[in-house]
MIDOSE-1310 file (N, C-alpha, C; in nm, 2 decimals, decimal comma, always signed):
residues 146
mkaa	+1,42/+10,03/+5,19/+1,35/+10,09/+5,30/+1,42/+10,06/+5,44; +1,46/+9,94/+5,45/+1,53/+9,90/+5,58/+1,66/+9,98/+5,60; +1,73/+10,00/+5,48/+1,86/+10,07/+5,49/+1,83/+10,21/+5,53; +1,73/+10,28/+5,48/+1,70/+10,42/+5,51/+1,66/+10,43/+5,66
tlvl	+1,59/+10,33/+5,71/+1,55/+10,33/+5,85/+1,67/+10,32/+5,94; +1,76/+10,23/+5,90/+1,88/+10,20/+5,98/+1,97/+10,33/+5,98; +1,98/+10,40/+5,87/+2,06/+10,52/+5,86/+2,00/+10,63/+5,95; +1,87/+10,64/+5,95/+1,80/+10,74/+6,03/+1,82/+10,71/+6,18
vlmt	+1,81/+10,58/+6,22/+1,83/+10,54/+6,36/+1,98/+10,57/+6,40; +2,07/+10,54/+6,32/+2,21/+10,57/+6,35/+2,24/+10,72/+6,36; +2,18/+10,79/+6,27/+2,21/+10,94/+6,27/+2,14/+11,00/+6,40; +2,03/+10,95/+6,44/+1,96/+11,00/+6,56/+2,04/+10,97/+6,68
aacg	+2,10/+10,85/+6,69/+2,18/+10,81/+6,80/+2,31/+10,89/+6,81; +2,37/+10,91/+6,69/+2,49/+10,99/+6,69/+2,47/+11,13/+6,73; +2,36/+11,19/+6,69/+2,32/+11,33/+6,73/+2,30/+11,34/+6,88; +2,23/+11,23/+6,94/+2,21/+11,23/+7,08/+2,34/+11,22/+7,16
awaq	+2,43/+11,13/+7,11/+2,56/+11,12/+7,18/+2,64/+11,25/+7,17; +2,64/+11,32/+7,06/+2,71/+11,44/+7,04/+2,65/+11,55/+7,14; +2,52/+11,55/+7,15/+2,46/+11,65/+7,24/+2,50/+11,63/+7,38; +2,51/+11,51/+7,42/+2,55/+11,48/+7,56/+2,70/+11,50/+7,59
atpa	+2,78/+11,52/+7,48/+2,92/+11,53/+7,50/+2,96/+11,68/+7,54; +2,86/+11,77/+7,54/+2,89/+11,90/+7,58/+2,87/+11,91/+7,74; +2,93/+12,02/+7,80/+2,92/+12,03/+7,94/+2,78/+12,08/+7,99; +2,69/+12,12/+7,89/+2,56/+12,17/+7,93/+2,48/+12,06/+7,99
glwk	+2,41/+12,09/+8,10/+2,33/+12,00/+8,17/+2,34/+12,01/+8,32; +2,28/+11,91/+8,39/+2,29/+11,91/+8,53/+2,39/+11,81/+8,58; +2,48/+11,85/+8,67/+2,59/+11,77/+8,72/+2,59/+11,75/+8,87; +2,62/+11,63/+8,92/+2,64/+11,61/+9,06/+2,79/+11,63/+9,08
tidd	+2,83/+11,72/+9,17/+2,97/+11,74/+9,20/+3,02/+11,65/+9,31; +3,14/+11,59/+9,29/+3,19/+11,50/+9,38/+3,33/+11,56/+9,43; +3,34/+11,57/+9,56/+3,47/+11,62/+9,62/+3,58/+11,53/+9,59; +3,69/+11,58/+9,53/+3,80/+11,50/+9,49/+3,88/+11,44/+9,61
ktkt	+3,87/+11,50/+9,73/+3,94/+11,46/+9,84/+3,86/+11,36/+9,93; +3,73/+11,39/+9,96/+3,65/+11,31/+10,04/+3,56/+11,21/+9,97; +3,55/+11,23/+9,84/+3,46/+11,15/+9,75/+3,31/+11,16/+9,78; +3,27/+11,27/+9,85/+3,13/+11,29/+9,89/+3,07/+11,38/+9,79
eral	+2,93/+11,37/+9,78/+2,85/+11,46/+9,69/+2,85/+11,59/+9,76; +2,86/+11,70/+9,68/+2,86/+11,83/+9,73/+2,74/+11,91/+9,69; +2,71/+11,91/+9,56/+2,60/+11,99/+9,50/+2,56/+11,94/+9,37; +2,44/+12,00/+9,32/+2,40/+11,98/+9,18/+2,43/+12,11/+9,12
vris	+2,50/+12,11/+9,00/+2,53/+12,23/+8,93/+2,47/+12,23/+8,79; +2,40/+12,33/+8,75/+2,34/+12,33/+8,62/+2,43/+12,42/+8,53; +2,49/+12,36/+8,43/+2,58/+12,43/+8,33/+2,49/+12,46/+8,21; +2,49/+12,59/+8,17/+2,41/+12,63/+8,06/+2,50/+12,71/+7,96
etgg	+2,46/+12,72/+7,84/+2,54/+12,78/+7,73/+2,45/+12,89/+7,67; +2,52/+13,01/+7,66/+2,45/+13,13/+7,59/+2,56/+13,19/+7,50; +2,53/+13,18/+7,37/+2,61/+13,24/+7,27/+2,75/+13,18/+7,27; +2,77/+13,05/+7,30/+2,90/+12,99/+7,30/+2,97/+13,00/+7,43
vfsg	+2,92/+13,06/+7,53/+2,98/+13,08/+7,66/+2,90/+13,00/+7,76; +2,98/+12,92/+7,84/+2,91/+12,83/+7,94/+2,93/+12,89/+8,08; +2,83/+12,87/+8,16/+2,83/+12,92/+8,30/+2,76/+12,81/+8,38; +2,79/+12,81/+8,51/+2,73/+12,70/+8,60/+2,68/+12,76/+8,73
rvek	+2,56/+12,72/+8,77/+2,50/+12,77/+8,90/+2,47/+12,65/+8,99; +2,48/+12,67/+9,12/+2,44/+12,57/+9,21/+2,29/+12,56/+9,22; +2,24/+12,45/+9,18/+2,09/+12,43/+9,18/+2,04/+12,36/+9,31; +2,13/+12,28/+9,37/+2,09/+12,22/+9,50/+2,22/+12,19/+9,58
vlaa	+2,22/+12,22/+9,71/+2,34/+12,18/+9,79/+2,31/+12,05/+9,85; +2,40/+11,95/+9,83/+2,39/+11,82/+9,88/+2,47/+11,79/+10,01; +2,58/+11,87/+10,03/+2,67/+11,85/+10,14/+2,61/+11,86/+10,27; +2,63/+11,76/+10,35/+2,57/+11,75/+10,49/+2,63/+11,86/+10,58
dvep	+2,75/+11,91/+10,55/+2,82/+12,01/+10,63/+2,79/+12,15/+10,60; +2,70/+12,17/+10,50/+2,66/+12,31/+10,46/+2,52/+12,33/+10,51; +2,50/+12,44/+10,59/+2,38/+12,48/+10,65/+2,28/+12,53/+10,54; +2,15/+12,50/+10,55/+2,06/+12,56/+10,46/+2,07/+12,71/+10,47
garc	+2,06/+12,78/+10,36/+2,08/+12,92/+10,35/+2,22/+12,97/+10,37; +2,32/+12,88/+10,36/+2,46/+12,92/+10,37/+2,50/+13,03/+10,27; +2,59/+13,11/+10,31/+2,64/+13,22/+10,22/+2,79/+13,21/+10,21; +2,84/+13,26/+10,10/+2,98/+13,26/+10,07/+3,05/+13,37/+10,15
dkce	+3,08/+13,34/+10,27/+3,14/+13,45/+10,36/+3,29/+13,46/+10,33; +3,35/+13,36/+10,26/+3,50/+13,37/+10,23/+3,52/+13,42/+10,09; +3,42/+13,44/+10,01/+3,43/+13,49/+9,87/+3,48/+13,64/+9,88; +3,56/+13,68/+9,78/+3,62/+13,81/+9,78/+3,58/+13,90/+9,67
ddrk	+3,49/+13,84/+9,58/+3,44/+13,92/+9,47/+3,29/+13,96/+9,48; +3,22/+13,97/+9,37/+3,08/+14,01/+9,38/+2,99/+13,90/+9,45; +3,05/+13,78/+9,47/+2,97/+13,68/+9,54/+2,98/+13,68/+9,69; +3,06/+13,77/+9,74/+3,08/+13,79/+9,89/+2,94/+13,80/+9,96
dqpm	+2,92/+13,71/+10,05/+2,80/+13,70/+10,14/+2,67/+13,67/+10,06; +2,69/+13,62/+9,94/+2,57/+13,58/+9,86/+2,54/+13,43/+9,89; +2,41/+13,40/+9,88/+2,37/+13,26/+9,91/+2,43/+13,16/+9,82; +2,47/+13,04/+9,87/+2,53/+12,94/+9,79/+2,43/+12,88/+9,69
lgme	+2,31/+12,87/+9,73/+2,21/+12,82/+9,64/+2,18/+12,93/+9,53; +2,20/+12,89/+9,41/+2,18/+12,98/+9,30/+2,31/+13,05/+9,26; +2,42/+13,03/+9,33/+2,54/+13,10/+9,30/+2,60/+13,05/+9,17; +2,65/+13,15/+9,09/+2,73/+13,11/+8,97/+2,87/+13,08/+9,01
ilra	+2,91/+12,95/+8,99/+3,04/+12,91/+9,03/+3,13/+12,89/+8,91; +3,07/+12,87/+8,79/+3,15/+12,86/+8,66/+3,12/+12,99/+8,58; +3,22/+13,05/+8,53/+3,20/+13,17/+8,45/+3,29/+13,17/+8,32; +3,23/+13,22/+8,21/+3,31/+13,25/+8,09/+3,38/+13,13/+8,03
vkkg	+3,33/+13,01/+8,04/+3,40/+12,90/+7,98/+3,36/+12,89/+7,83; +3,46/+12,86/+7,74/+3,43/+12,85/+7,60/+3,49/+12,72/+7,54; +3,44/+12,69/+7,42/+3,49/+12,57/+7,35/+3,64/+12,58/+7,33; +3,71/+12,47/+7,36/+3,86/+12,46/+7,35/+3,90/+12,40/+7,22
aadn	+4,02/+12,37/+7,20/+4,08/+12,32/+7,08/+4,03/+12,18/+7,05; +4,02/+12,09/+7,15/+3,98/+11,95/+7,13/+3,82/+11,94/+7,13; +3,77/+11,84/+7,07/+3,63/+11,82/+7,06/+3,56/+11,81/+7,20; +3,62/+11,76/+7,30/+3,56/+11,74/+7,43/+3,62/+11,83/+7,54
lwdg	+3,67/+11,95/+7,50/+3,74/+12,04/+7,59/+3,69/+12,18/+7,59; +3,67/+12,23/+7,71/+3,62/+12,37/+7,72/+3,71/+12,44/+7,83; +3,75/+12,56/+7,80/+3,84/+12,63/+7,90/+3,82/+12,78/+7,88; +3,92/+12,86/+7,94/+3,92/+13,00/+7,93/+3,84/+13,07/+8,04
gtil	+3,77/+13,00/+8,12/+3,68/+13,06/+8,22/+3,74/+13,04/+8,36; +3,65/+13,06/+8,46/+3,70/+13,05/+8,60/+3,59/+12,96/+8,68; +3,64/+12,91/+8,79/+3,56/+12,83/+8,88/+3,58/+12,88/+9,02; +3,48/+12,89/+9,10/+3,48/+12,93/+9,24/+3,49/+12,81/+9,33
dare	+3,58/+12,80/+9,42/+3,58/+12,71/+9,53/+3,52/+12,78/+9,65; +3,39/+12,76/+9,66/+3,31/+12,84/+9,76/+3,35/+12,82/+9,91; +3,40/+12,69/+9,93/+3,44/+12,67/+10,07/+3,56/+12,75/+10,11; +3,65/+12,78/+10,02/+3,77/+12,86/+10,04/+3,76/+13,00/+10,00
gkvy	+3,66/+13,03/+9,91/+3,64/+13,16/+9,86/+3,74/+13,20/+9,75; +3,81/+13,10/+9,69/+3,91/+13,12/+9,59/+3,85/+13,10/+9,45; +3,91/+13,17/+9,36/+3,87/+13,16/+9,22/+3,99/+13,11/+9,14; +3,97/+13,01/+9,06/+4,07/+12,95/+8,98/+4,03/+12,95/+8,83
kvrl	+4,13/+12,94/+8,74/+4,11/+12,91/+8,60/+4,05/+12,77/+8,59; +3,97/+12,74/+8,49/+3,91/+12,61/+8,48/+3,92/+12,55/+8,34; +3,93/+12,42/+8,34/+3,92/+12,34/+8,21/+3,82/+12,23/+8,23; +3,73/+12,22/+8,14/+3,63/+12,11/+8,15/+3,65/+12,01/+8,04
qtte	+3,64/+11,88/+8,07/+3,66/+11,78/+7,96/+3,56/+11,67/+7,99; +3,47/+11,64/+7,89/+3,38/+11,54/+7,90/+3,45/+11,40/+7,87; +3,40/+11,30/+7,94/+3,45/+11,16/+7,93/+3,33/+11,07/+7,93; +3,36/+10,95/+7,89/+3,26/+10,84/+7,89/+3,14/+10,88/+7,81
ggrk	+3,16/+10,94/+7,69/+3,05/+10,98/+7,61/+2,96/+11,09/+7,66; +3,02/+11,17/+7,75/+2,95/+11,29/+7,81/+2,88/+11,25/+7,94; +2,90/+11,13/+7,99/+2,84/+11,09/+8,12/+2,92/+11,15/+8,24; +3,04/+11,18/+8,22/+3,13/+11,24/+8,33/+3,19/+11,37/+8,27
ldvr	+3,23/+11,45/+8,37/+3,29/+11,58/+8,34/+3,41/+11,60/+8,43; +3,53/+11,60/+8,37/+3,65/+11,63/+8,45/+3,66/+11,78/+8,46; +3,66/+11,83/+8,58/+3,67/+11,97/+8,61/+3,80/+12,00/+8,67; +3,89/+12,07/+8,60/+4,02/+12,10/+8,65/+4,03/+12,25/+8,69
gyig	+4,05/+12,28/+8,81/+4,08/+12,41/+8,86/+4,23/+12,43/+8,88; +4,28/+12,54/+8,83/+4,43/+12,56/+8,84/+4,47/+12,71/+8,85; +4,59/+12,72/+8,88/+4,66/+12,86/+8,89/+4,77/+12,85/+8,78; +4,77/+12,95/+8,70/+4,88/+12,96/+8,60/+4,85/+12,86/+8,48
mpml	+4,90/+12,74/+8,49/+4,88/+12,64/+8,38/+4,81/+12,52/+8,44; +4,74/+12,44/+8,35/+4,66/+12,33/+8,40/+4,74/+12,22/+8,48; +4,87/+12,21/+8,45/+4,95/+12,12/+8,53/+4,95/+12,15/+8,68; +4,93/+12,27/+8,71/+4,93/+12,32/+8,85/+4,79/+12,33/+8,91
grtq	+4,72/+12,22/+8,93/+4,58/+12,22/+8,97/+4,54/+12,09/+9,02; +4,41/+12,08/+9,04/+4,35/+11,95/+9,08/+4,22/+11,93/+9,00; +4,18/+11,80/+8,99/+4,06/+11,77/+8,91/+3,95/+11,70/+8,99; +3,83/+11,74/+8,97/+3,72/+11,67/+9,02/+3,64/+11,61/+8,91
twlr	+3,58/+11,49/+8,93/+3,50/+11,43/+8,83/+3,35/+11,44/+8,87; +3,28/+11,51/+8,79/+3,13/+11,53/+8,81/+3,05/+11,43/+8,73; +2,94/+11,39/+8,78/+2,85/+11,29/+8,71/+2,73/+11,36/+8,66; +2,70/+11,33/+8,53/+2,58/+11,39/+8,47/+2,45/+11,33/+8,53
ve	+2,36/+11,42/+8,57/+2,23/+11,38/+8,62/+2,13/+11,39/+8,51; +2,14/+11,49/+8,43/+2,05/+11,50/+8,31/+2,12/+11,58/+8,20
């Protein structure tokens, strides 16, 4: 009986760790240059495709009700709050890797290819925006909130 209970506890813990290893959830974005908090982004998954929306703006230099005036696509002049900044990200080749989509740098209005990689058991997310190939880009580390 004790062995069965132990196996059940270990299986439950393993399932919980696996669930947290996906990019789905609420993340606090941290600027890679200034190391300041910028926003809370909720990443969700629908049919194997991940997308992310700004749930709360944390940056002190962003006015309430700010809009993406530098965006050049369908997000032009749209409110930052609620804006979809991650699009069309799918599971990659490695267990903790997702790619194939794009990310918006709303401050600059630029769209980049993106690669997401969970670290520390899913508690952190390395978000790499790049042009061409991943070597030509920069990485931010986001922190899981939930």
